[in-house]
N, C-alpha and C positions, 0 to 999 in steps of 0.2 A: 381677503388678501387683495392688495391693490396691484395695479400694473407696475408700479415702481418697485414693488417687492420682488416681482418675478425675475427680472434680469439679475438682481442681486442674488436671489435664491439659486438661479441657474449657474451664475458665476461661482458661487460657493460650492455648488454640487460638482461643477467641472473641476474646480480646484481640488476638491476632495478626491474625485476620480483620478486626477493627475497624480496626487500624492500617493494614492493607493497603488496606481500603476508603477510609479517610481519605486515604491517599497517592494512590490512584486518583482520588478526588474532586478533590484538588489538581491532579493532572495534567490532568484534564478541564477544570478552570477555566482552567488555563494554556493549553490547546489552544483553548478558546473565545476567550480574550483574543487569542491569535495569529490565529485565524480572523477576528475582528473587525478586527484591524489589517490583515490581508491584504485583507479586503473593502473597507476604506476606501482602501487603497493602490490596489487595482484600480479603484475608482470614480474616484479622482484621476487614474490613468493613462488611463482611458477619456476623461475630460473633457479631459485634456491632448492626447490623440490627436485628439479632435474639433476642438479649437482649432487644432492643427497642420494638420489637413486643411483647415480653413477658410482658414488663412493661405496654404497652398500654392495653393489655388484662387484666392485673391486675387492672389497673385504671378503665377500663370499668366495671369490676365486682364490684369494690368498688362503682362506680356511681350507678349501679343497686341496690346494697344493700342499699345505701343511699336513693335512690328514694323509695324503698319499706318501709324503716323506716319512711320517711316523710309521705307516704300514711297512714301507720298505726297510726302515731302520729295524723294526721288529722282526721282519723276515731275515734280515742280515744277521741280527743278534742270535736268532734261533739257529741259523746255519752255522755261525761261528761257534755256538755252544756244542753243536754236533761234532764239528771238526775238533774242538778241544777235547771232547769226551773220547773221540776215536783216537786222537793222538795220545791221550793219557793211557788208554788201554794198550796201545802199541808200546809206549814207553814202559809201562808196568810189566808187560810181557817180556820186553827186552831186559829189563832190570832183573826179573825173575830168572831168565835164562842165564844171565851173567852170574847171578848169585848162585844158582845151581852148579854152574861150571866151576866157580871158585870153591864151592863146597866139595865138589868132586876132586879138586886139585889140593885139597887140604887147607884151603884158606890162605896159604902163603906161597903158592906156586909149587909146593912139594906134593908128592903123592899123598893121597889121603891116608891118615893114620887109621890102621885097622886093629 
């Protein structure tokens, strides 16, 4: 190898190093862009997750309120059934009493036929 070839060889090598460094710089820029996108997407996912968690908590609260309302409704219905049954028994007893009175009166307000 002659001395004249060495500067050309060094220049070619430096040009190659410069080209490779530029390529690496471009790749680093691309990686930074991708990282920024991933960071933004991660932040958006985190916010969406927090929103979803709040929504699930609200739904759980609504479900608990609904369950309590159903229990109260069931208790009220049972209480109402008891009241209706008691009222029915009272009405039946009163009807029986009136019926027996009418029978004693002969059914038409006259003395019973003997």
